[in-house]
SEMARPA-136226 format. One record per residue (C-alpha): residue in three letters; x negated, y negated, z. Coordinates in steps of 0.2 Angstrom, whole numbers, padded with zeros to 4 digits, always signed. Layout:
% SEMARPA-136226
ALAXYZ;...
***
This chain:
% SEMARPA-136226
UNK-0001-0001+0003;UNK-0007-0018-0005;UNK-0009-0031+0011;UNK-0010-0046+0002;UNK-0022-0059+0013;UNK-0017-0078+0010;UNK-0020-0084+0027;UNK-0038-0079+0041;UNK-0026-0076+0054;UNK-0019-0060+0041;UNK-0037-0051+0043;UNK-0035-0046+0062;UNK-0019-0039+0062;UNK-0024-0031+0047;UNK-0040-0022+0055;UNK-0034-0016+0071;UNK-0016-0007+0061;UNK-0031+0001+0047;UNK-0042+0006+0061;UNK-0027+0013+0071;UNK-0025+0023+0054;UNK-0036+0029+0052;UNK-0036+0035+0072;UNK-0049+0030+0078;UNK-0054+0018+0097;UNK-0064+0003+0095;UNK-0077+0012+0104;UNK-0077+0023+0091;UNK-0079+0012+0076;UNK-0091+0000+0086;UNK-0101+0018+0087;UNK-0101+0021+0067;UNK-0108+0002+0065;UNK-0122+0004+0078;UNK-0114-0009+0090;UNK-0105-0010+0106;UNK-0089-0006+0110;UNK-0085-0025+0116;UNK-0094-0033+0098;UNK-0082-0025+0091;UNK-0067-0029+0100;UNK-0075-0046+0097;UNK-0076-0045+0077;UNK-0059-0039+0077;UNK-0050-0053+0088;UNK-0061-0066+0077;UNK-0066-0055+0061;UNK-0067-0074+0051;UNK-0080-0077+0063;UNK-0092-0063+0057;UNK-0099-0058+0040;UNK-0092-0053+0025;UNK-0106-0038+0024;UNK-0100-0033+0041;UNK-0083-0034+0037;UNK-0083-0022+0021;UNK-0093-0011+0029;UNK-0079-0012+0042;UNK-0068-0008+0030;UNK-0077+0003+0021;UNK-0077+0013+0039;UNK-0057+0009+0040;UNK-0053+0015+0018;UNK-0050+0000+0017;UNK-0054-0012+0003;UNK-0055-0031-0004;UNK-0047-0034-0020;UNK-0046-0052-0028;UNK-0030-0055-0038;UNK-0026-0072-0049;UNK-0008-0080-0050;UNK-0007-0091-0062;UNK-0019-0104-0071;UNK-0035-0107-0065;UNK-0037-0120-0057;UNK-0016-0126-0051;UNK-0007-0120-0038;UNK+0010-0121-0040;UNK+0024-0125-0025;UNK+0038-0116-0027;UNK+0054-0118-0014;UNK+0057-0102-0005;UNK+0074-0105-0002;UNK+0083-0118-0013;UNK+0102-0121-0007;UNK+0098-0118+0010;UNK+0110-0130+0021;UNK+0101-0135+0038;UNK+0105-0132+0053;UNK+0121-0142+0055;UNK+0120-0150+0037;UNK+0127-0146+0020;UNK+0117-0137+0008;UNK+0099-0148-0001;UNK+0098-0145-0019;UNK+0086-0135-0028;UNK+0069-0144-0030;UNK+0059-0140-0047;UNK+0043-0132-0046;UNK+0028-0142-0046;UNK+0011-0143-0051;UNK-0001-0146-0042;UNK-0020-0146-0047;UNK-0036-0141-0036;UNK-0050-0145-0042;UNK-0064-0134-0048;UNK-0077-0127-0036;UNK-0094-0135-0039;UNK-0107-0125-0044;UNK-0110-0109-0033;UNK-0127-0105-0024;UNK-0135-0087-0023;UNK-0134-0075-0014;UNK-0147-0077-0001;UNK-0156-0061+0006;UNK-0152-0065+0021;UNK-0154-0049+0034;UNK-0143-0047+0051;UNK-0147-0037+0063;UNK-0135-0026+0069;
***
């Protein structure tokens, strides 16, 4: 099953769910990573603060993966009214609005990856 990630806050429950689905405890995952259970608990509590390399390693251990998908044209984001004609509390229905396209600046040059090794 696919779980689209649109915010960093979504990573934590997905890591917990993948670990539980694999039938593993935090201590078991930590042992495979070569860290303490407390260190792994910190990663699981705030996965956005860990390195991408470490996150990929954890995902591999838990049978997960990251898939990137493009939704729409490059450099543009669509804002869509998800609930047209929905009445606000105690009010009359609000007419549906058309989708607006917002221009998003293209990313500048991406720096090449470093060969820095992380000790863990």
